[in-house]
C-alpha positions as CSV (number, residue, x, y, z in Angstrom):
1,X,-0.6,21.8,-20.8
2,X,-3.5,21.1,-23.1
3,X,-4.9,17.6,-23.1
4,X,-5.6,15.8,-26.3
5,X,-9.3,15.6,-27.3
6,X,-9.1,11.8,-27.0
7,X,-7.8,12.0,-23.5
8,X,-10.5,14.4,-22.5
9,X,-13.2,12.0,-23.8
10,X,-11.6,9.1,-21.9
11,X,-11.6,11.1,-18.7
12,X,-15.3,12.0,-19.2
13,X,-16.1,8.3,-19.8
14,X,-14.3,7.4,-16.6
15,X,-16.1,10.0,-14.5
16,X,-19.4,8.8,-15.9
17,X,-18.8,5.4,-14.3
18,X,-19.6,6.5,-10.8
19,X,-18.5,3.4,-8.9
20,X,-15.0,3.6,-10.4
21,X,-14.7,7.3,-10.0
22,X,-15.8,7.4,-6.4
23,X,-13.7,4.3,-5.6
24,X,-10.6,6.2,-7.0
25,X,-11.4,9.2,-4.8
26,X,-11.8,7.0,-1.7
27,X,-8.5,5.1,-2.3
28,X,-6.7,8.4,-3.0
29,X,-8.0,9.8,0.2
30,X,-7.0,6.7,2.2
31,X,-3.5,6.8,0.7
32,X,-3.2,10.5,1.5
33,X,-4.2,9.8,5.1
34,X,-1.7,6.9,5.5
35,X,1.1,9.3,4.4
36,X,0.5,11.2,7.6
37,X,-0.5,8.1,9.7
38,X,1.9,9.1,12.4
39,X,-0.4,12.1,13.2
40,X,-3.5,9.9,13.3
41,X,-2.4,6.6,14.7
42,X,0.5,6.8,17.1
43,X,1.4,6.4,20.7
44,X,3.4,9.7,20.7
45,X,1.7,13.0,21.2
46,X,1.3,15.4,18.2
47,X,2.2,18.4,20.4
48,X,3.1,18.9,24.0
49,X,3.0,22.2,25.8
50,X,5.1,22.0,29.0
51,X,6.2,24.9,31.2
52,X,5.9,27.4,28.3
53,X,7.8,25.2,25.7
54,X,6.3,23.3,22.8
55,X,7.5,19.8,21.8
56,X,6.5,17.7,18.8
57,X,7.3,14.1,19.8
58,X,5.7,12.5,16.7
59,X,8.6,13.4,14.5
60,X,11.1,14.5,17.1
61,X,11.7,11.0,18.3
62,X,12.7,9.8,21.8
63,X,11.8,12.0,24.7
64,X,12.4,10.7,28.3
65,X,9.6,11.0,30.8
66,X,11.7,13.1,33.1
67,X,11.7,15.8,30.5
68,X,8.0,16.3,31.2
69,X,8.1,15.9,35.0
70,X,7.6,12.2,35.2
71,X,9.9,10.0,37.4
72,X,11.6,7.8,34.7
73,X,14.2,8.1,32.0
74,X,12.7,5.8,29.4
75,X,10.5,7.1,26.6
76,X,7.4,9.0,27.7
77,X,4.1,7.3,27.9
78,X,2.0,10.1,26.5
79,X,-1.3,8.6,27.6
80,X,0.1,8.5,31.1
81,X,1.4,12.1,30.7
82,X,-2.1,13.2,29.6
83,X,-3.5,11.7,32.8
84,X,-0.7,13.4,34.8
85,X,-1.6,16.8,33.4
86,X,-5.3,16.2,34.2
87,X,-4.4,15.3,37.8
88,X,-2.4,18.5,38.0
89,X,-5.4,20.6,36.9
90,X,-7.8,18.8,39.3
91,X,-5.4,19.3,42.2
92,X,-5.1,23.0,41.3
93,X,-8.9,23.3,41.1
94,X,-9.3,21.6,44.5
95,X,-6.8,23.9,46.2
96,X,-8.0,27.0,44.5
97,X,-4.6,27.7,42.9
98,X,-3.7,28.4,39.3
99,X,-3.3,25.3,37.3
100,X,-0.1,24.8,35.3
101,X,-0.6,25.5,31.6
102,X,0.6,22.1,30.6
103,X,-1.4,20.2,27.9
104,X,-1.0,17.8,25.0
105,X,-2.8,16.6,21.9
106,X,-2.9,12.8,21.3
107,X,-3.7,11.2,17.9
108,X,-7.3,9.9,17.5
109,X,-5.9,6.4,17.9
110,X,-3.2,6.7,20.6
111,X,-1.4,3.4,19.9
112,X,1.4,2.5,17.5
113,X,1.3,-0.8,15.6
114,X,4.2,-2.3,17.7
115,X,3.0,-1.4,21.2
116,X,1.7,-4.1,23.5
117,X,-1.0,-3.3,26.0
118,X,-1.1,-5.8,28.9
119,X,-3.6,-5.6,31.8
120,X,-3.5,-7.1,35.3
121,X,-7.0,-8.5,35.1
122,X,-7.1,-10.0,31.6
123,X,-5.0,-11.5,28.8
124,X,-5.0,-10.4,25.2
125,X,-6.6,-10.4,22.7
126,X,-8.9,-7.7,24.1
127,X,-12.3,-7.0,22.4
128,X,-13.2,-3.7,20.9
129,X,-13.7,-0.9,23.5
130,X,-14.2,2.8,23.4
131,X,-13.0,3.3,26.9
132,X,-9.5,1.9,26.2
133,X,-9.6,3.4,22.7
134,X,-8.9,0.0,21.1
135,X,-11.7,0.6,18.6
136,X,-11.2,-2.7,16.8
137,X,-9.7,-4.6,19.7
138,X,-6.2,-6.0,20.0
139,X,-4.4,-9.1,18.6
140,X,-3.0,-11.9,20.6
141,X,0.1,-9.8,21.6
142,X,-2.1,-6.9,22.8
143,X,-1.3,-4.7,19.8
144,X,-4.0,-2.4,18.5
145,X,-5.7,-3.9,15.4
146,X,-6.7,-0.6,13.9
147,X,-3.1,0.7,14.1
148,X,-1.8,-2.5,12.4
149,X,-4.5,-2.3,9.7
150,X,-3.6,1.3,8.9
151,X,0.2,0.8,8.8
152,X,-0.3,-2.6,7.0
153,X,-2.4,-0.9,4.4
154,X,0.3,1.7,3.7
155,X,3.0,-1.1,3.5
156,X,0.8,-3.2,1.2
157,X,0.1,-0.4,-1.2
158,X,3.7,0.7,-1.2
159,X,4.7,-2.9,-2.0
160,X,2.1,-3.2,-4.7
161,X,3.1,0.1,-6.4
162,X,6.8,-0.6,-6.4
163,X,6.3,-4.1,-7.6
164,X,4.0,-2.7,-10.4
165,X,6.7,-0.2,-11.5
166,X,9.4,-2.8,-11.6
167,X,7.3,-5.4,-13.4
168,X,6.2,-2.8,-16.0
169,X,9.7,-1.5,-16.6
170,X,11.1,-5.0,-17.3
171,X,7.9,-6.4,-19.0
172,X,7.3,-3.4,-21.3
173,X,11.0,-3.2,-22.4
174,X,11.2,-6.9,-23.2
175,X,7.8,-7.1,-24.8
176,X,8.4,-4.1,-27.0
177,X,11.8,-5.5,-28.1
178,X,10.3,-8.9,-28.9
179,X,7.5,-7.4,-30.9
180,X,9.6,-4.9,-32.8
181,X,12.6,-7.0,-33.7
182,X,10.8,-10.3,-34.0
183,X,12.6,-13.2,-35.7
184,X,15.2,-15.2,-33.8
185,X,15.3,-12.6,-31.0
186,X,11.5,-13.1,-30.4
187,X,11.7,-16.9,-30.7
188,X,14.6,-17.2,-28.2
189,X,12.8,-15.0,-25.6
190,X,9.6,-16.9,-26.1
191,X,11.3,-20.2,-25.2
192,X,13.2,-18.6,-22.3
193,X,9.9,-17.2,-20.9
194,X,8.1,-20.5,-21.3
195,X,10.9,-22.2,-19.4
196,X,11.1,-19.6,-16.6
197,X,7.4,-19.4,-16.1
198,X,7.4,-23.1,-15.2
199,X,9.7,-22.5,-12.2
200,X,7.5,-22.8,-9.0
201,X,7.4,-19.4,-7.4
202,X,6.3,-20.6,-4.0
203,X,9.2,-23.1,-3.8
204,X,11.7,-20.4,-4.5
205,X,10.2,-18.2,-1.7
206,X,10.4,-21.2,0.7
207,X,14.0,-21.8,-0.2
208,X,15.0,-18.2,0.2
209,X,13.1,-17.9,3.5
210,X,15.0,-20.9,4.8
211,X,18.3,-19.3,4.0
212,X,17.7,-15.7,4.9
213,X,15.0,-13.6,6.6
214,X,13.1,-12.0,3.8
215,X,12.6,-8.3,3.9
216,X,10.6,-5.8,1.9
217,X,13.2,-5.5,-0.9
218,X,14.0,-9.2,-1.0
219,X,10.4,-10.0,-1.7
220,X,10.2,-7.2,-4.3
221,X,13.2,-8.6,-6.1
222,X,11.9,-12.2,-6.1
223,X,8.5,-11.3,-7.2
224,X,9.8,-9.1,-10.0
225,X,11.9,-12.0,-11.3
226,X,8.7,-14.0,-11.7
227,X,6.1,-11.2,-12.3
228,X,7.4,-9.3,-15.3
229,X,6.3,-11.9,-17.9
230,X,2.6,-11.2,-17.8
231,X,2.9,-7.7,-19.3
232,X,5.5,-8.9,-21.8
233,X,3.0,-10.9,-23.8
234,X,0.5,-8.0,-24.1
235,X,3.2,-5.5,-25.1
236,X,4.7,-8.0,-27.6
237,X,1.3,-8.4,-29.4
238,X,0.6,-4.7,-29.4
239,X,4.0,-3.8,-30.7
240,X,3.6,-6.4,-33.5
241,X,0.4,-4.7,-34.6
242,X,1.7,-1.1,-34.3
243,X,5.0,-1.6,-36.1
244,X,3.0,-2.5,-39.3
245,X,1.3,1.0,-39.3
246,X,2.2,3.8,-41.6
247,X,3.6,6.2,-39.0
248,X,6.3,3.6,-38.2
249,X,7.3,3.5,-41.9
250,X,7.3,7.3,-42.0
251,X,9.5,7.5,-38.9
252,X,12.0,5.0,-40.5
253,X,12.0,7.1,-43.6
254,X,12.9,10.2,-41.6
255,X,15.9,8.3,-40.1
256,X,14.5,7.7,-36.6
257,X,16.4,5.0,-34.6
258,X,14.7,1.8,-33.5
259,X,14.7,2.8,-29.8
260,X,13.1,6.2,-30.7
261,X,10.4,4.5,-32.8
262,X,9.6,2.1,-30.0
263,X,9.5,4.6,-27.1
264,X,8.5,7.8,-28.9
265,X,5.9,6.4,-31.3
266,X,4.8,2.9,-30.6
267,X,4.7,2.9,-26.8
268,X,2.3,6.0,-26.6
269,X,-0.1,4.2,-28.9
270,X,-0.2,1.2,-26.5
271,X,-0.8,3.3,-23.4
272,X,-4.4,2.0,-23.0
273,X,-3.1,-1.5,-22.3
274,X,-0.7,-0.3,-19.7
275,X,-3.2,1.9,-17.9
276,X,-6.0,-0.7,-18.0
277,X,-3.9,-3.3,-16.1
278,X,-2.6,-1.0,-13.4
279,X,-5.4,-1.4,-10.9
280,X,-5.5,-5.2,-11.3
281,X,-1.7,-5.3,-10.9
282,X,-2.0,-3.3,-7.7
283,X,-4.6,-5.7,-6.4
284,X,-2.4,-8.7,-7.3
285,X,0.5,-7.1,-5.4
286,X,-1.6,-6.6,-2.3
287,X,-3.0,-10.1,-2.3
288,X,0.4,-11.6,-3.0
289,X,2.0,-9.9,0.0
290,X,-0.9,-10.8,2.2
291,X,-0.8,-14.5,1.1
292,X,3.0,-14.7,1.8
293,X,2.6,-13.1,5.2
294,X,-0.3,-15.5,6.0
295,X,1.9,-18.5,5.1
296,X,4.8,-17.2,7.1
297,X,7.1,-16.5,4.1
298,X,6.6,-12.8,3.9
299,X,7.8,-9.9,6.0
300,X,9.4,-10.7,9.4
301,X,7.5,-10.0,12.6
302,X,6.6,-7.6,14.1
303,X,6.0,-5.8,10.8
304,X,2.3,-4.7,10.6
305,X,0.8,-6.9,8.0
306,X,-2.7,-7.9,6.9
307,X,-1.5,-11.4,6.2
308,X,-0.1,-11.8,9.7
309,X,-3.4,-10.5,11.2
310,X,-5.3,-12.9,9.0
311,X,-3.2,-15.8,10.3
312,X,-3.9,-14.7,13.9
313,X,-7.6,-14.4,13.2
314,X,-8.0,-17.9,11.7
315,X,-6.0,-19.4,14.6
316,X,-8.1,-17.6,17.2
317,X,-11.7,-17.8,16.0
318,X,-12.9,-17.3,19.6
319,X,-11.8,-13.7,19.1
320,X,-13.8,-12.9,15.9
321,X,-12.9,-9.2,15.8
322,X,-9.4,-10.1,14.6
323,X,-10.4,-12.0,11.4
324,X,-13.5,-9.8,10.8
325,X,-11.4,-6.6,10.8
326,X,-8.9,-7.7,8.3
327,X,-11.3,-9.5,6.0
328,X,-13.6,-6.4,5.9
329,X,-10.6,-4.1,5.2
330,X,-9.2,-6.4,2.5
331,X,-12.6,-6.9,0.8
332,X,-13.4,-3.1,0.7
333,X,-9.9,-2.1,-0.6
334,X,-9.8,-4.9,-3.3
335,X,-13.4,-4.2,-4.3
336,X,-12.6,-0.5,-4.8
337,X,-9.5,-1.3,-6.8
338,X,-11.5,-3.7,-9.0
339,X,-14.1,-1.0,-9.6
340,X,-11.4,1.5,-10.6
341,X,-9.9,-1.1,-13.0
342,X,-13.3,-1.9,-14.6
343,X,-14.0,1.8,-15.1
344,X,-10.6,2.4,-16.7
345,X,-11.1,-0.5,-19.0
346,X,-14.5,0.8,-20.1
347,X,-13.2,4.3,-20.5
348,X,-10.4,3.2,-22.8
349,X,-12.7,1.0,-24.8
350,X,-13.7,2.9,-28.0
351,X,-16.9,0.8,-28.3
352,X,-18.2,2.2,-25.0
353,X,-20.0,5.4,-24.4
354,X,-20.1,6.6,-28.0
355,X,-22.4,9.5,-27.1
356,X,-19.2,11.5,-26.2
357,X,-17.9,11.1,-29.7
């Protein structure tokens, strides 16, 4: 497929803004890694070789310890299994016999975000340690902070992207309809939006949380109900301007229907507005979920969440690694998203970088 010359110019403008371009690459790489987070941050082994057979516990699910020669029937502790295999090799070396060919590969971070690590000589939270492989320490429940940051990042980005799509679908459809048909239709929707925008969002969340336990899709639904209006105003204004252009009159003269004019002709000419707001909408979704989790009205525990970690950190300032980890992670991610948004906005601005014209 051949790109339009204007699209090529905009892509060149975007690439010339180095901070935005590299931020996009880093965020893309982080998202790709979180899609296979179970292979990088998990308490289950990636592969186990035992008595000539190969097992893949990461995606195979529950495997009892007795299956690998341990003396219990609950799920295998693969860190314990690694130590057991090491003891077998040491015993074989000491006795001069051939060691069993049993081995396993653990993820770089051998903890899952729900696993608690309790010790006999101390109470959590535990500070960062290379020996225990808690590289960022643990929270107050003994759960690995790095694991919860990674899975919390994946959850927050998924939440933000789904929220973005839902808000855009509703907001663009209503905004284009208001701008295209205008008149009484536009006036009625303006009044309805003005009334609805004055409903306190946080109070609605508090009421819902007192009746039911909010989950991922409940929060998406509530935030879409209140979040679609921002894009509506931009699309209404743009559609008003575009429908007065000659190509709309030509399409009408050729017998094109109103939906075809809106979605086939007007909407592609407003794509710059849609694309420009995408990074900022993603950042808004991430911060909104974090704020709700911090206040206790978000996802139910023990869901890995940046907001829940932030609440723990502020309540346990004597363990600074908790709040430091989540604040640094949020700052870096939101900063990169903001850089991408600024670069896209400049790339789609015809007044910028005229040397490509």
